[in-house]
N, C-alpha and C positions, 0 to 999 in steps of 0.2 A: 398040234397045241394050240391050247386057248391064250389068246392073247394078255390077259390080263395076265395071269401064270407065270407066261415070261417075262414083263417087268417085274414082277415080283422075285424070279431066279436073278436076274442082273444086279436087282438093288440089293440081298443081296450078298452076293462077289462084290459089290463093292466095297461091303461094310471089312469081308478081307485080306483086300488091301494097303497095304502101311500106309499112313499119309507120308509125303516128299514134302517136301518145305521147299517153299520158290525160294529164285536164288536172292540175295541181295544188290535191292538197287541201286544204281553207280550213287557215291557221292557227289551232292550237291556242294562242288569247290569254289562256288560263292558262299557258303554258308559260312557259316563264324567255327573257327575249331571247335574242337566239346563238343559240336550236338549232337544229338541221336546222330546213328547212321553214317557220321565222318569216319576219317583214320589217319592214317598215316601220311595219302595224299592229300587227304584234305589239308592237313596242316600244313604239308611244306609247299601246298599253293597261298595257302591265308599268310604264310613266312614269305613267301614273295610278293604280296601284297602288300606286304608290311613294307615291303624293301624298297617296294619299286616308291609307295608315298613317299619313304624315307630323302631316296634316288632326287622325288621329281620337289618335294620340300626341297632340296641344299641346291639342287639346281634354279628356284627361285633365290634364295638367299643371293649365290650368288650373280645372279642380273640383277639383283637388288644394291648390294653393295661397289659390283660393276660400273652401275647408276652414278653410283655418290664418290666415285673416282671419276668420272670424266665428269660429273658436275663439277667438284672442285677443283678440275687438274682448268678445267673451264674461267672459273671466280680464279684462280693463281695468274692463266694469260690474263683477263681483265685487269687483273691490279697488275701486272706487265706493263700494258699497250697504256693504262691509264697512265704510270708512270713515265712513261715513255711522250706521254703528250705534254704531264708536264714538264720535266727537260727542253723537247722544244718549243716552248711556249715561251719558257725562259733565255732561248735562246734567241728567237725572234724576237720576245719586247725590247730585249739588249740591244741588237742594232736597229728596231725600230728607232732605241731614242739616237744613237747614234746617229745614225743620219737626218730625224729631226734636229738635232742640237746644230751640225752644219749648217744647216739651212736658215738657223739661228743667227748664229750669227753674224751670218755673211750678209742676211739682209737687215740686220742693225750696225751693221760697222758700215752701211750705204755701198758697197764696193763695188763693180761693173769689172763685165769682161767679158766677153763673148766668142762666143760662136757661129764661127760661119752658115750653118743650117737655123740657125737664130736669128741671125742681124733686121731681119724686115717684120720683124715688130716694134714696130713705134708708140704704138700708144702707149699713153700710162700705163696703164692698168696690167695691160697683156707687157711690156714689157718692165714692170717690176715680176712679177711671173717669172718672165723670161730671164729677169739677173738672179733668182736665186734656183731656177732650176739649172741655170750656169753652174751655179758656184757648185754646187750639188755633185753635179754631175766630176768637177775639178779635181771637188775634196773627200767623196767618197770615190775607192778604187769599184773597179770592173767589179771586181773578187769581193765587193760586199755584196755589191745588186746578182750577181751570183749566186749568194750563201743563202741572201734576201727569200732569192727565187727558191733554192731548192729546197732552202726549210721548208716553208710554207706548202711546198712538195709533198717530202714527208709527215705534217702535219697533215693538210688532206688527207694521205693514203691510210695513217694511223686512225683517223675519226673512224675513217671509212669500213677498219679493221677491229675499230670499238665497235662501231654498233653492230657488223655480221657475230658478231664473240657474240656480247646480248642475246642478241636472236636466238644466238644456239646454246646459251646458257638457259633461257626461258622455256626452247624443246628439249634437254635436259631436266629443266625439274618438272616437267607436265609427264619425262617418262620415267622419272626420279617416280612419282607418283604411283604411276601404274603397276610399277613392279614392286612397290610399297605393300598396293591393296593385294597384288598377286602372289605376296611370300607372305602373308599372313593371312590369304586365306587357302596355301598349301598346308602350314602348316593346321590350320584348325580342323581340315579333311587330316592333318595326320592323326591328329590327335584322333578324330574319329574311330580310323578305322583303329587305330593300335586300343584302341576300350572296350574292345567287339571282339579283341584277337591276345592278347598280348595278359590276361586270366589264364589264360590256355596251355599248361607242363611243353607236350606237342609243339604247341605251337613257337614256344620262345624257346625248345631248345633249336628245330627247325631252322629256326630265322638267326642264330648265331652260328650257325651251316652255312647260310645262306651269306650274309653279309659278311664271315671266311670269305666263299669261295668269290665274292666281290672284291673283294678288298685284297686278293690276286691278282686275281683279272688289268685290274686296275694298277697293282706295281708291277706286275708284265711290261704292260703297254708303255709304263710309263718310263721301265730300265729300257723299252725298245728304241721311246721317243731319244734318253739320253744317250744311247752307243748307239743311231743315224746320226744326232749330234758332233756327238767328239769325234767318230772316221768322218764326218764333213770340215770339222774342224781341223783333224793333221791332213786332207786333204790342202786345205789352206793356205794354211802353215808350208806344208808341201810343193804347193805350189807357185807363192813367196819369194820364198828361199831358193828356189830354182831362177824366177822372174827377176830378183832383183840383186846379181851380182855379186851372192855370198852373203844377205843378209841371214840373217839369224832365226827360229822362229818365234824369238822374243820381241820381235821387230814385227808377229803378225796384225791383221786385225779385231785380235781375238778382244770380249773384253774382256780382263780380272775385277776384280773387287776393287767397289768403288769407297774410299773413303770419305762417312759421312758421318752425320750429326743429325740425323730423322730423328725429330719427337717424337717419340710414342705419348700415351693417351696420361699425359701428365702424372703421370704417377703420383706423384708429389716428390718425388724424394726415391735415390737410386735405389736398390734393392737394399743393399748393406747400408746407408747413412740411418743417423738417430733418429727416432724418434721425431713426431710435429714438425711444423714448417709445410708450404707449398710448394717449394722450387719445383720446377719444367725439371722432371727425367730424361735421360740423356742417352741410347742408347748405339754403338760404332756403327758396324757398317748395315744398313739396309737394303729389302730387297729383295723380291724373285730371283730367279735367271744363273745359278749359283754362286752366289752370293755367298757371304756366311749367313748361318742359322737361316737357309732358309728354305735346307733341305736335312734336319738332323734327327730324322726315324721317330720312329711311338719312345719316347722318352719315359713311358710310365713300367713300373712292372703291374707283377699281376694283378696284388692290391689298392691296382690306381682304378680311381671311381669318376664314371662323368660327371662334373661339377655340379649342371645343368639335370634336371630330375624331374621329367614329363616331355612332351613330346618339342624337337625343340630342329630348325636349322641349321647349317651354317655352312661357310663356303672355302677357302684358302685363299684369301687375302690381301697372304705377306707383304711389303713391302711398298704396297696398292697408294698412290698419290692422296694424301688428304690435306682438309683445308689448312693454312697458315702454312702452306712449303714443309710439310710433315709427315714422314712415308711412316704406314699401318705394320704394326709391332705384335699385331695378334689373331685370333679367330674371335668373334663376332661370332655370340648362341640363339639365334629370336625363338621367343615363346611367349608365351600369356604373359600378361603380369601377375606375380607374384606367386611364380612355382618357385622351389623350395631348390636351395644354391649351397652347395653343401661341398665342405672340405675335402681336395682329391686323398688326399694321403693327411696318417697324420703331422700337427703339427702346432705352431702360435700359431692364433688369428690376430694381427690388431689390422682399426678400420681407422682411415682416412678418408678427409676429402678436400677436394680441387678441384679447379673451373671446368677440366674436359672428364677426365671417370667421375665428375660426382662422391656418390657415395660409394667408398671404394674398402678391398678388403687387402692388406698383405698375409701370403703363409708362407711361414718359415717353415720348410714340408722336412719333417724326420729323415729323408730321403737325398737329405744337401741340398738341395732348387728351392726354389721362390718362386711364390704363386699371384702373383696380381688380378684380384677380380674386379670388375670396372661398373656403373654403370647398377650398382645395387636401386632398390624402390627400398628398403631398411636394412637392418642389422640382423640377427639371430646369435648367435649362440658365440663368444668369442675369449678369445686369451689359449688355454692347451685345450685341443679336438684332438680327438680322431677318423680316417677318414670315416668321411661317410655324417659326420655332426653337420646339421644346417647351420651355416653361419649368416647366411642372410638370403634376402627374395628378389627378383628379376622383376628389371623395374627399366627408368630410362635418364636416370638424371644424369648430371652434365650435361654435355654436347648430345644427349644420346636425346636430347629431345626433339630435335633437328629430323632422326633418324626414326630406329621404329627400337622397341621396348628388348633389348637382348644383355648379355652378357657379352663384355673388352674380357678375354683371359688371354696373359702373358708368359708365357714360364721363361725365367730364368735361370739355367743349371747352375748349378755354385752357386747362385749368387749373382753371375755374373750377368751379359747379355742378354737383353731376348731372343731367344731361339722362335723358327715358327713352332707352335704348338700344335697345329692343323692335323699334323700326320701321329698325334698323340689321343688327338680329341680323337675324331676321325677309326683309333684303332681298341677305342672304350667305351663309345656311346653309340 
């Protein structure tokens, strides 16, 4: 058969074969969800990327606030050392004055006495000095000299300790600045990641599932740690009971609740107090590690809303030391200035201004709880509000000007003492 005729027959046969669609290309897991060619796997991958970005931002927030706590603790230590130096200096000055007065009194009375070790000095000038020294030795006890030496030694030690603390504080300030920049950078990255993906409904659904699974894993790990601590505590009590000749478990070395007056971020008054005034608010016991209020769980009902709308990061800083000897009584949520702050539940929102909190709001919730918002840049709708109403905007008023732009949120169940809001915020943000 002629070759040209053969090619014609083959071409006709090819036209009779139905076209088979090519297999779709694997979804680009790095592409924004909802783009052409992506599916549920891409949505889940996008959700994981958002959750990872949130975890990194929250870890950076934790590191930032840990650095703030370290610096505040060093400043408190420095203030304590300075106080001790002042006390020592007063004691030394008082003792020096007493010693000098004895010498002056004996010299002006021109009294003479002698000690065998000093009788060889007979020149006028030398003898006058010797006589004064003899009188000092005779009329100032050896204890005075020992105390004088000990106080001066203590003073030198405290001054050295202060110098070390000052160096540590300077290093802590540099570390704080580094972590502040890192935290803000992570928030900006989180904002970009969420902006690219959260418009897709499939990604939002996948993200809810991803966050729930991560919370479940975190809670399981925390439960395991608490169980291990409880087991070690039980073993410790049993050991002490066995070695203490009948001592009960109450005498164990386990820390119980500590009473205190840990100053919160100065809400201006207790949540049940009448309006007006700027007196310092107080709570009862504070601190993490099993103390009251440290682990209240999720206090928000199904309709409870995240207080900051937008990309934010936060960590669990309940009970951390703060300047002035206070303990941290809330959760700090870092974000860009001007992000909307909303009512987490229906209630009545009332504005106040105080030194530490700056522009603040007390929200008396319809759920029976009271909520304290601090460091707002400005206020929005106040008075009777519904959940989701914008009541203010993220800022850095009050003592937040020394930190970063953030919301300080407190939860007061039933209007009473503050409890750790982190579990609630974590469950709803």
